BADREN-730152 format. One line per field, with one value per atom (N, C-alpha, C): chain; residue number from 1; x, y, z; residue in three letters; atom name. Coordinates in Angstrom, 1 decimal, decimal comma, padded with zeros to 4 digits. Layout:
! residues N
chain [A/...]
n [NUM/...]
east [X/...]
north [Y/...]
up [Z/...]
res [ala/...]
atom [CA/...]
//
This chain:
! residues 175
chain [A/A/A/A/A/A/A/A/A/A/A/A/A/A/A/A/A/A/A/A/A/A/A/A/A/A/A/A/A/A/A/A/A/A/A/A/A/A/A/A/A/A/A/A/A/A/A/A/A/A/A/A/A/A/A/A/A/A/A/A/A/A/A/A/A/A/A/A/A/A/A/A/A/A/A/A/A/A/A/A/A/A/A/A/A/A/A/A/A/A/A/A/A/A/A/A/A/A/A/A/A/A/A/A/A/A/A/A/A/A/A/A/A/A/A/A/A/A/A/A/A/A/A/A/A/A/A/A/A/A/A/A/A/A/A/A/A/A/A/A/A/A/A/A/A/A/A/A/A/A/A/A/A/A/A/A/A/A/A/A/A/A/A/A/A/A/A/A/A/A/A/A/A/A/A/A/A/A/A/A/A/A/A/A/A/A/A/A/A/A/A/A/A/A/A/A/A/A/A/A/A/A/A/A/A/A/A/A/A/A/A/A/A/A/A/A/A/A/A/A/A/A/A/A/A/A/A/A/A/A/A/A/A/A/A/A/A/A/A/A/A/A/A/A/A/A/A/A/A/A/A/A/A/A/A/A/A/A/A/A/A/A/A/A/A/A/A/A/A/A/A/A/A/A/A/A/A/A/A/A/A/A/A/A/A/A/A/A/A/A/A/A/A/A/A/A/A/A/A/A/A/A/A/A/A/A/A/A/A/A/A/A/A/A/A/A/A/A/A/A/A/A/A/A/A/A/A/A/A/A/A/A/A/A/A/A/A/A/A/A/A/A/A/A/A/A/A/A/A/A/A/A/A/A/A/A/A/A/A/A/A/A/A/A/A/A/A/A/A/A/A/A/A/A/A/A/A/A/A/A/A/A/A/A/A/A/A/A/A/A/A/A/A/A/A/A/A/A/A/A/A/A/A/A/A/A/A/A/A/A/A/A/A/A/A/A/A/A/A/A/A/A/A/A/A/A/A/A/A/A/A/A/A/A/A/A/A/A/A/A/A/A/A/A/A/A/A/A/A/A/A/A/A/A/A/A/A/A/A/A/A/A/A/A/A/A/A/A/A/A/A/A/A/A/A/A/A/A/A/A/A/A/A/A/A/A/A/A/A/A/A/A/A/A/A/A/A/A/A/A/A/A/A/A/A/A/A/A/A/A/A/A/A/A/A/A/A/A/A/A/A/A/A/A/A]
n [1/1/1/2/2/2/3/3/3/4/4/4/5/5/5/6/6/6/7/7/7/8/8/8/9/9/9/10/10/10/11/11/11/12/12/12/13/13/13/14/14/14/15/15/15/16/16/16/17/17/17/18/18/18/19/19/19/20/20/20/21/21/21/22/22/22/23/23/23/24/24/24/25/25/25/26/26/26/27/27/27/28/28/28/29/29/29/30/30/30/31/31/31/32/32/32/33/33/33/34/34/34/35/35/35/36/36/36/37/37/37/38/38/38/39/39/39/40/40/40/41/41/41/42/42/42/43/43/43/44/44/44/45/45/45/46/46/46/47/47/47/48/48/48/49/49/49/50/50/50/51/51/51/52/52/52/53/53/53/54/54/54/55/55/55/56/56/56/57/57/57/58/58/58/59/59/59/60/60/60/61/61/61/62/62/62/63/63/63/64/64/64/65/65/65/66/66/66/67/67/67/68/68/68/69/69/69/70/70/70/71/71/71/72/72/72/73/73/73/74/74/74/75/75/75/76/76/76/77/77/77/78/78/78/79/79/79/80/80/80/81/81/81/82/82/82/83/83/83/84/84/84/85/85/85/86/86/86/87/87/87/88/88/88/89/89/89/90/90/90/91/91/91/92/92/92/93/93/93/94/94/94/95/95/95/96/96/96/97/97/97/98/98/98/99/99/99/100/100/100/101/101/101/102/102/102/103/103/103/104/104/104/105/105/105/106/106/106/107/107/107/108/108/108/109/109/109/110/110/110/111/111/111/112/112/112/113/113/113/114/114/114/115/115/115/116/116/116/117/117/117/118/118/118/119/119/119/120/120/120/121/121/121/122/122/122/123/123/123/124/124/124/125/125/125/126/126/126/127/127/127/128/128/128/129/129/129/130/130/130/131/131/131/132/132/132/133/133/133/134/134/134/135/135/135/136/136/136/137/137/137/138/138/138/139/139/139/140/140/140/141/141/141/142/142/142/143/143/143/144/144/144/145/145/145/146/146/146/147/147/147/148/148/148/149/149/149/150/150/150/151/151/151/152/152/152/153/153/153/154/154/154/155/155/155/156/156/156/157/157/157/158/158/158/159/159/159/160/160/160/161/161/161/162/162/162/163/163/163/164/164/164/165/165/165/166/166/166/167/167/167/168/168/168/169/169/169/170/170/170/171/171/171/172/172/172/173/173/173/174/174/174/175/175/175]
east [-057,2/-056,2/-057,6/-057,0/-057,7/-057,2/-057,8/-057,0/-057,2/-056,2/-056,0/-056,0/-056,7/-056,7/-055,7/-054,4/-053,8/-054,4/-054,7/-056,1/-054,9/-053,6/-052,9/-052,4/-051,9/-051,6/-052,2/-053,6/-054,9/-055,1/-054,8/-055,4/-054,3/-053,1/-051,6/-051,8/-052,3/-052,0/-053,4/-054,5/-056,0/-056,0/-055,5/-055,5/-054,2/-053,5/-052,0/-053,1/-053,3/-054,1/-055,1/-055,8/-057,2/-056,3/-055,2/-054,5/-053,8/-053,0/-052,7/-053,6/-055,0/-055,8/-056,4/-056,7/-057,0/-056,2/-055,1/-053,8/-053,5/-053,7/-053,6/-054,2/-055,6/-056,1/-057,2/-057,3/-058,3/-059,5/-059,3/-060,6/-060,6/-061,6/-061,4/-062,7/-062,6/-063,5/-065,1/-064,5/-065,8/-066,6/-066,5/-067,1/-066,3/-065,6/-064,6/-063,9/-064,0/-062,9/-061,9/-061,0/-060,4/-059,1/-058,2/-056,8/-055,9/-054,7/-053,4/-053,3/-053,4/-052,8/-053,7/-054,8/-056,0/-055,4/-055,3/-054,6/-055,6/-056,4/-057,2/-058,4/-059,3/-060,6/-060,7/-061,6/-061,5/-063,1/-063,8/-065,0/-065,2/-066,0/-066,0/-067,7/-067,9/-069,4/-070,7/-071,7/-072,7/-073,2/-073,6/-074,5/-075,7/-076,5/-078,2/-078,9/-078,6/-079,0/-080,5/-081,3/-082,9/-083,2/-082,3/-083,1/-083,9/-084,3/-085,2/-084,2/-085,2/-084,4/-083,3/-083,0/-082,4/-081,3/-080,8/-079,9/-078,7/-078,2/-077,2/-076,8/-078,1/-077,7/-076,7/-076,3/-074,9/-073,9/-073,9/-072,7/-073,0/-074,3/-074,4/-074,1/-074,5/-074,2/-072,9/-072,2/-070,8/-070,3/-070,1/-069,7/-069,8/-070,9/-071,1/-070,8/-070,5/-069,8/-068,3/-067,8/-066,1/-066,1/-066,9/-066,9/-067,3/-068,2/-068,7/-066,9/-066,7/-065,2/-064,2/-063,9/-062,5/-063,3/-064,3/-064,5/-064,1/-064,7/-064,7/-063,6/-063,1/-061,9/-060,8/-059,9/-058,0/-057,2/-058,4/-058,3/-058,2/-057,1/-057,0/-057,6/-058,5/-059,1/-058,8/-058,4/-057,3/-058,7/-058,0/-058,8/-059,1/-058,3/-059,3/-058,1/-058,3/-058,0/-057,4/-058,2/-058,0/-057,8/-057,7/-057,5/-059,1/-059,8/-061,1/-062,0/-062,9/-063,5/-065,1/-065,4/-066,8/-067,5/-068,1/-069,2/-070,4/-071,1/-072,5/-073,5/-074,7/-075,1/-076,5/-077,5/-079,0/-079,6/-080,4/-081,4/-083,2/-083,2/-084,3/-084,0/-085,1/-085,7/-086,8/-087,6/-089,5/-090,0/-091,0/-092,0/-093,6/-093,9/-094,9/-096,1/-097,1/-098,3/-098,2/-098,0/-098,0/-099,3/-099,4/-100,5/-102,1/-102,7/-103,9/-104,8/-105,5/-106,6/-107,7/-109,4/-110,2/-110,9/-111,4/-111,7/-113,1/-114,0/-115,8/-115,6/-115,8/-115,6/-114,6/-113,3/-112,0/-111,1/-110,2/-108,8/-107,8/-107,2/-105,8/-104,7/-103,8/-102,3/-102,4/-102,1/-102,1/-100,4/-099,8/-098,0/-097,7/-096,6/-096,0/-094,6/-094,5/-093,0/-091,5/-090,6/-089,6/-088,4/-088,1/-087,8/-086,4/-085,3/-083,7/-083,2/-082,9/-082,1/-080,7/-079,4/-078,4/-078,2/-077,4/-076,8/-075,4/-075,0/-073,7/-073,2/-071,8/-071,0/-069,7/-069,0/-067,8/-067,2/-066,0/-064,6/-063,9/-063,1/-062,3/-061,0/-060,0/-058,9/-057,8/-057,8/-057,3/-058,1/-059,3/-060,3/-061,6/-061,6/-062,5/-063,9/-063,6/-064,8/-066,1/-065,5/-066,5/-067,0/-066,7/-067,2/-068,6/-069,6/-071,0/-071,4/-072,4/-073,2/-074,8/-075,1/-076,3/-076,9/-078,6/-078,9/-079,5/-079,3/-079,7/-080,8/-081,6/-082,6/-083,0/-083,4/-084,1/-084,7/-086,0/-087,6/-087,4/-088,3/-088,5/-090,2/-090,6/-091,9/-092,0/-093,2/-093,3/-094,5/-095,1/-096,7/-097,1/-098,5/-099,3/-099,2/-098,9/-098,9/-097,6/-096,4/-095,2/-094,8/-094,7/-094,1/-092,6/-092,5/-090,8/-090,3/-090,4/-090,1/-089,3/-090,3/-090,4/-089,1/-088,8/-088,1/-087,2/-086,3/-085,3/-083,8/-082,8/-081,7/-081,3/-081,2/-080,8/-081,7/-082,7/-083,3/-083,1/-082,8/-082,0/-080,3/-079,8/-078,7/-079,0/-080,1/-080,1/-080,3/-081,0/-081,8/-080,5/-079,7/-078,5/-077,4/-077,4/-076,6/-076,6/-078,1/-078,4/-078,1/-078,1/-078,0/-076,8/-075,9/-074,0/-073,9/-074,1/-074,2/-074,5/-075,6/-075,7/-075,0/-074,4/-073,1/-071,7/-071,5/-070,3/-070,7/-071,5/-071,4/-071,6/-072,2/-071,7/-070,6/-069,8/-068,4/-067,2/-066,8/-066,2/-066,3/-067,4/-067,7/-068,4/-068,6/-069,0/-070,3/-071,4/-072,7/-073,5]
north [097,7/095,9/095,2/094,8/093,6/092,2/091,1/090,3/089,2/088,6/088,1/086,7/085,8/084,7/083,9/083,4/082,3/081,3/081,1/079,3/078,5/079,2/078,2/077,2/078,1/077,9/076,9/077,4/076,5/075,4/075,4/074,1/073,1/073,3/072,5/072,2/072,9/072,8/072,3/072,3/071,7/070,6/069,6/067,8/067,7/068,4/067,7/067,6/069,1/068,8/067,7/067,8/066,3/065,0/065,1/063,7/063,8/064,8/064,6/064,0/064,8/064,5/063,1/063,2/061,5/060,4/060,4/059,1/059,6/060,5/060,1/059,3/058,4/057,5/058,0/059,4/059,4/059,9/060,2/060,9/060,2/059,9/059,2/059,7/059,8/060,4/059,3/058,2/057,4/057,3/058,3/058,4/057,9/056,9/056,2/056,8/056,7/057,7/056,5/055,8/055,1/055,2/054,9/055,7/054,7/055,4/054,8/053,7/053,3/051,2/050,5/051,5/049,9/049,8/048,2/048,2/047,0/045,5/044,8/044,6/043,8/043,3/041,5/041,4/039,9/040,0/039,2/039,1/037,3/037,0/035,6/035,5/034,4/033,8/033,9/034,7/034,8/034,0/032,5/031,5/031,8/030,8/031,2/029,7/030,0/028,7/028,3/029,6/030,1/029,2/028,6/028,0/028,8/030,1/030,9/031,6/032,0/032,3/031,5/032,0/031,3/030,7/029,5/028,3/029,5/030,0/031,0/031,9/032,2/033,5/033,7/032,6/033,1/033,6/033,2/034,0/035,2/035,4/037,0/037,6/037,1/038,5/038,7/037,4/037,0/038,5/037,8/038,3/039,6/040,1/041,9/042,5/041,6/042,2/042,8/041,5/041,9/042,8/042,6/043,5/045,0/045,3/046,7/047,1/046,4/047,2/047,2/046,1/046,4/047,5/048,0/049,3/050,5/050,6/051,6/051,9/051,4/051,3/050,9/051,1/050,9/049,7/048,6/047,7/046,4/045,8/044,2/043,6/042,3/041,5/040,1/040,5/038,9/037,5/036,8/035,6/035,3/035,7/036,1/036,8/037,4/038,1/039,4/040,2/041,5/042,3/043,8/044,7/044,8/045,0/044,9/043,3/043,3/041,8/041,8/041,0/041,5/039,7/039,1/037,6/038,2/037,0/037,1/036,0/036,3/035,5/036,0/035,3/035,6/035,0/036,1/035,4/035,4/036,1/036,5/036,5/036,0/035,8/036,2/036,7/037,0/037,5/037,2/037,5/037,6/038,6/039,0/040,0/040,1/040,7/042,2/043,2/044,3/045,0/046,2/047,2/046,4/046,0/045,3/045,9/045,1/045,7/045,4/045,9/045,3/045,0/044,1/044,1/043,0/043,6/042,9/042,5/041,1/040,8/039,9/040,3/039,9/040,6/040,3/041,1/040,7/041,3/040,9/042,1/041,3/042,3/043,1/044,5/045,1/045,0/044,8/044,3/043,6/042,8/042,1/042,7/042,1/042,7/041,6/041,9/041,0/041,7/041,1/041,1/040,9/041,1/040,9/041,2/039,9/040,5/040,1/040,5/040,0/040,1/039,4/040,0/039,9/041,1/041,3/041,9/041,0/041,2/041,7/043,1/043,7/043,9/043,8/043,8/044,7/045,8/047,1/046,5/045,7/045,3/046,5/047,8/049,0/049,9/049,7/050,4/049,8/049,4/048,4/049,0/050,2/050,9/051,1/050,7/050,9/049,0/048,3/046,8/046,9/046,2/045,9/044,7/044,5/043,2/043,3/043,7/044,3/043,8/043,8/043,1/044,4/044,0/045,0/044,3/045,1/044,4/045,7/044,9/045,6/045,6/046,3/045,5/046,5/045,5/045,8/045,5/045,9/045,8/045,5/044,6/043,9/043,6/043,9/043,8/042,5/042,8/041,6/040,4/040,4/038,9/038,6/038,7/038,2/037,8/036,1/035,2/035,3/035,2/034,7/034,3/033,2/032,4/033,3/034,3/035,1/036,0/036,8/037,4/037,5/038,6/038,4/038,4/037,5/037,7/039,3/039,9/041,3/041,8/041,8/042,5/041,9/040,7/040,1/041,1/041,1/042,1/043,6/043,7/045,1/045,1/044,5/044,4/044,4/043,1/043,0/044,1/044,7/045,7/047,1/047,4/048,3/047,8/046,9/046,1/046,2/046,0/045,9/047,4/048,4/049,8/050,5/050,1/050,3/049,7/048,6/048,0/048,7/049,2/049,9/051,2/052,0/053,2/053,2/052,2/051,7/051,5/051,2/050,1/051,4/051,7/052,7/054,1/054,5/055,7/056,5/056,0/056,5/057,4/056,9/057,5/056,7]
up [341,3/341,0/340,8/339,3/338,9/338,9/338,8/339,5/337,9/337,3/335,8/336,2/335,8/335,8/334,2/334,8/333,7/333,1/332,3/332,4/332,1/331,3/331,0/332,3/333,4/334,7/335,0/335,3/335,9/335,1/334,0/333,3/333,7/334,2/334,2/336,0/336,7/338,2/338,5/338,2/338,8/338,6/337,6/337,5/338,3/338,3/339,5/340,8/341,3/342,6/342,6/341,9/341,9/341,8/341,1/341,5/342,6/343,4/344,6/345,7/345,5/346,5/346,6/344,8/344,7/345,3/344,9/345,4/346,9/348,0/349,2/349,7/349,3/350,2/350,9/351,3/352,2/351,5/350,1/349,6/348,1/347,8/346,1/345,5/344,3/343,2/343,1/343,5/344,0/345,5/346,4/347,5/348,8/348,5/350,0/350,4/351,9/352,7/353,4/352,9/353,3/353,6/354,8/355,1/354,1/354,1/353,7/353,6/355,2/356,1/355,1/354,5/354,5/353,0/352,8/351,4/350,7/351,8/351,3/351,7/350,7/351,8/351,6/352,6/352,0/352,2/351,0/350,7/350,7/351,6/351,8/350,9/350,7/350,0/351,0/350,2/351,0/350,9/351,6/351,5/351,6/351,3/350,8/351,8/353,1/353,9/353,8/353,6/353,0/352,0/350,9/349,4/349,0/348,7/348,3/347,1/346,3/345,2/343,9/343,2/342,0/342,2/342,0/342,6/342,6/342,0/341,9/342,5/343,3/344,2/344,7/345,5/346,2/345,7/344,3/343,3/342,9/342,5/342,2/343,1/344,6/345,5/345,8/346,1/346,0/345,2/344,1/342,8/342,6/342,8/342,9/343,9/345,1/346,3/345,3/345,2/344,8/343,8/342,7/341,4/342,0/342,9/343,5/344,2/344,9/345,7/344,8/344,1/342,5/342,1/341,4/340,5/341,4/343,1/343,8/344,4/344,6/345,9/344,7/345,7/345,2/346,2/346,6/347,7/346,6/347,2/346,5/347,3/346,3/346,9/347,6/348,5/349,8/349,8/349,7/350,0/351,5/352,2/353,7/354,8/356,0/356,5/355,9/355,2/354,9/355,5/355,5/356,3/356,9/355,7/355,7/355,7/356,8/356,1/355,7/355,2/354,8/354,5/355,7/355,5/356,0/355,2/355,7/355,0/355,4/354,5/353,9/353,3/352,8/353,8/354,0/355,1/353,7/352,9/352,5/350,9/350,4/349,0/349,0/349,6/349,4/348,2/347,9/346,6/347,4/347,7/348,2/347,6/347,8/347,4/348,1/347,4/347,6/347,0/347,3/346,7/346,4/347,5/347,7/347,0/346,3/345,1/345,7/345,6/345,7/344,5/344,1/342,6/343,2/343,1/343,5/345,2/345,5/346,2/347,0/346,0/346,3/346,3/347,3/347,3/346,4/346,1/344,8/344,9/344,5/345,0/343,2/343,6/342,2/341,8/342,9/342,6/343,5/342,9/344,1/344,1/345,0/345,8/346,2/345,5/345,7/346,8/347,7/348,9/348,9/348,9/349,1/350,4/351,9/352,7/352,7/353,5/353,8/355,2/355,9/357,0/357,0/357,0/356,6/358,0/358,4/359,4/359,3/359,1/358,5/359,7/359,3/360,7/359,7/360,5/360,1/360,7/360,6/361,7/361,7/361,0/361,4/362,7/362,3/363,0/363,2/364,7/364,8/365,6/365,9/366,1/364,8/363,9/362,6/362,1/363,3/362,9/363,2/362,4/362,6/362,0/362,6/362,3/362,1/360,7/360,2/359,4/359,3/358,3/357,3/355,7/355,0/353,9/353,8/352,7/351,8/350,5/349,3/348,9/348,2/347,6/346,1/345,8/344,1/343,8/343,2/343,1/341,3/340,9/339,9/339,5/338,4/337,9/338,4/338,7/339,4/338,8/337,2/336,5/336,3/337,0/336,8/338,0/337,8/338,9/339,1/340,1/340,8/339,8/338,9/338,3/337,0/336,3/335,6/335,7/336,8/337,2/336,4/335,3/334,6/336,0/335,1/336,1/335,9/335,0/335,2/336,5/336,6/337,6/338,6/339,0/340,2/340,4/339,1/339,4/339,6/338,9/339,9/341,1/341,7/343,0/344,1/343,7/344,2/344,4/343,3/343,1/343,9/344,1/344,9/346,5/346,7/348,5/348,7/347,4/347,6/347,7/347,0/347,4/349,2/349,2/350,6/351,6/351,3/352,2/352,1/351,1/350,4/351,3/351,0/351,6/353,2/353,8/355,6/355,8/354,9/355,3/354,9/353,6/353,4/353,2/352,7/352,3/353,4/354,8/355,9/355,8/355,1/354,7/355,5]
res [unk/unk/unk/unk/unk/unk/unk/unk/unk/unk/unk/unk/unk/unk/unk/unk/unk/unk/unk/unk/unk/unk/unk/unk/unk/unk/unk/unk/unk/unk/unk/unk/unk/unk/unk/unk/unk/unk/unk/unk/unk/unk/unk/unk/unk/unk/unk/unk/unk/unk/unk/unk/unk/unk/unk/unk/unk/unk/unk/unk/unk/unk/unk/unk/unk/unk/unk/unk/unk/unk/unk/unk/unk/unk/unk/unk/unk/unk/unk/unk/unk/unk/unk/unk/unk/unk/unk/unk/unk/unk/unk/unk/unk/unk/unk/unk/unk/unk/unk/unk/unk/unk/unk/unk/unk/unk/unk/unk/unk/unk/unk/unk/unk/unk/unk/unk/unk/unk/unk/unk/unk/unk/unk/unk/unk/unk/unk/unk/unk/unk/unk/unk/unk/unk/unk/unk/unk/unk/unk/unk/unk/unk/unk/unk/unk/unk/unk/unk/unk/unk/unk/unk/unk/unk/unk/unk/unk/unk/unk/unk/unk/unk/unk/unk/unk/unk/unk/unk/unk/unk/unk/unk/unk/unk/unk/unk/unk/unk/unk/unk/unk/unk/unk/unk/unk/unk/unk/unk/unk/unk/unk/unk/unk/unk/unk/unk/unk/unk/unk/unk/unk/unk/unk/unk/unk/unk/unk/unk/unk/unk/unk/unk/unk/unk/unk/unk/unk/unk/unk/unk/unk/unk/unk/unk/unk/unk/unk/unk/unk/unk/unk/unk/unk/unk/unk/unk/unk/unk/unk/unk/unk/unk/unk/unk/unk/unk/unk/unk/unk/unk/unk/unk/unk/unk/unk/unk/unk/unk/unk/unk/unk/unk/unk/unk/unk/unk/unk/unk/unk/unk/unk/unk/unk/unk/unk/unk/unk/unk/unk/unk/unk/unk/unk/unk/unk/unk/unk/unk/unk/unk/unk/unk/unk/unk/unk/unk/unk/unk/unk/unk/unk/unk/unk/unk/unk/unk/unk/unk/unk/unk/unk/unk/unk/unk/unk/unk/unk/unk/unk/unk/unk/unk/unk/unk/unk/unk/unk/unk/unk/unk/unk/unk/unk/unk/unk/unk/unk/unk/unk/unk/unk/unk/unk/unk/unk/unk/unk/unk/unk/unk/unk/unk/unk/unk/unk/unk/unk/unk/unk/unk/unk/unk/unk/unk/unk/unk/unk/unk/unk/unk/unk/unk/unk/unk/unk/unk/unk/unk/unk/unk/unk/unk/unk/unk/unk/unk/unk/unk/unk/unk/unk/unk/unk/unk/unk/unk/unk/unk/unk/unk/unk/unk/unk/unk/unk/unk/unk/unk/unk/unk/unk/unk/unk/unk/unk/unk/unk/unk/unk/unk/unk/unk/unk/unk/unk/unk/unk/unk/unk/unk/unk/unk/unk/unk/unk/unk/unk/unk/unk/unk/unk/unk/unk/unk/unk/unk/unk/unk/unk/unk/unk/unk/unk/unk/unk/unk/unk/unk/unk/unk/unk/unk/unk/unk/unk/unk/unk/unk/unk/unk/unk/unk/unk/unk/unk/unk/unk/unk/unk/unk/unk/unk/unk/unk/unk/unk/unk/unk/unk/unk/unk/unk/unk/unk/unk/unk/unk/unk/unk/unk/unk/unk/unk/unk/unk/unk/unk/unk/unk/unk/unk/unk/unk/unk/unk/unk/unk/unk/unk/unk/unk/unk/unk/unk/unk]
atom [N/CA/C/N/CA/C/N/CA/C/N/CA/C/N/CA/C/N/CA/C/N/CA/C/N/CA/C/N/CA/C/N/CA/C/N/CA/C/N/CA/C/N/CA/C/N/CA/C/N/CA/C/N/CA/C/N/CA/C/N/CA/C/N/CA/C/N/CA/C/N/CA/C/N/CA/C/N/CA/C/N/CA/C/N/CA/C/N/CA/C/N/CA/C/N/CA/C/N/CA/C/N/CA/C/N/CA/C/N/CA/C/N/CA/C/N/CA/C/N/CA/C/N/CA/C/N/CA/C/N/CA/C/N/CA/C/N/CA/C/N/CA/C/N/CA/C/N/CA/C/N/CA/C/N/CA/C/N/CA/C/N/CA/C/N/CA/C/N/CA/C/N/CA/C/N/CA/C/N/CA/C/N/CA/C/N/CA/C/N/CA/C/N/CA/C/N/CA/C/N/CA/C/N/CA/C/N/CA/C/N/CA/C/N/CA/C/N/CA/C/N/CA/C/N/CA/C/N/CA/C/N/CA/C/N/CA/C/N/CA/C/N/CA/C/N/CA/C/N/CA/C/N/CA/C/N/CA/C/N/CA/C/N/CA/C/N/CA/C/N/CA/C/N/CA/C/N/CA/C/N/CA/C/N/CA/C/N/CA/C/N/CA/C/N/CA/C/N/CA/C/N/CA/C/N/CA/C/N/CA/C/N/CA/C/N/CA/C/N/CA/C/N/CA/C/N/CA/C/N/CA/C/N/CA/C/N/CA/C/N/CA/C/N/CA/C/N/CA/C/N/CA/C/N/CA/C/N/CA/C/N/CA/C/N/CA/C/N/CA/C/N/CA/C/N/CA/C/N/CA/C/N/CA/C/N/CA/C/N/CA/C/N/CA/C/N/CA/C/N/CA/C/N/CA/C/N/CA/C/N/CA/C/N/CA/C/N/CA/C/N/CA/C/N/CA/C/N/CA/C/N/CA/C/N/CA/C/N/CA/C/N/CA/C/N/CA/C/N/CA/C/N/CA/C/N/CA/C/N/CA/C/N/CA/C/N/CA/C/N/CA/C/N/CA/C/N/CA/C/N/CA/C/N/CA/C/N/CA/C/N/CA/C/N/CA/C/N/CA/C/N/CA/C/N/CA/C/N/CA/C/N/CA/C/N/CA/C/N/CA/C/N/CA/C/N/CA/C/N/CA/C/N/CA/C/N/CA/C/N/CA/C/N/CA/C/N/CA/C/N/CA/C/N/CA/C/N/CA/C/N/CA/C/N/CA/C/N/CA/C/N/CA/C/N/CA/C/N/CA/C/N/CA/C/N/CA/C/N/CA/C/N/CA/C/N/CA/C/N/CA/C/N/CA/C/N/CA/C/N/CA/C]
//
């Protein structure tokens, strides 16, 4: 007995099957694992009490969170009291020497490291077992001759986006 595959039927059924699985709310192609009763997320401003970093760091971090969740989930952003709630603050924006090298009698930094840290409080009103209050931190190295004031806004955006991805994975992707 040989098995014949009808590719026309397969071409019609497979997209419908993928659409049905993606629309059930349990799994999505973005990697989020949200139950169907979770519809909203509220993301409060991530204030910067340290005063470190660019003046618009609060806006960069907060907007990256909102944009990332909009792009990668079907959640609506609520002003407050969402089914999922994110809030926190920027706790560090530091630029320190890394990869110390000796030149003659002097130690110098071969690289400088920018580290961004945020404290995140996550509240899942539908499943309180998932709640957490955690520090997330991410670093990126720059050449020794790059001053912290010379770091491009795009580099800070990329650093922030990587940090947001880590928080996203912890909150809705269960990674």
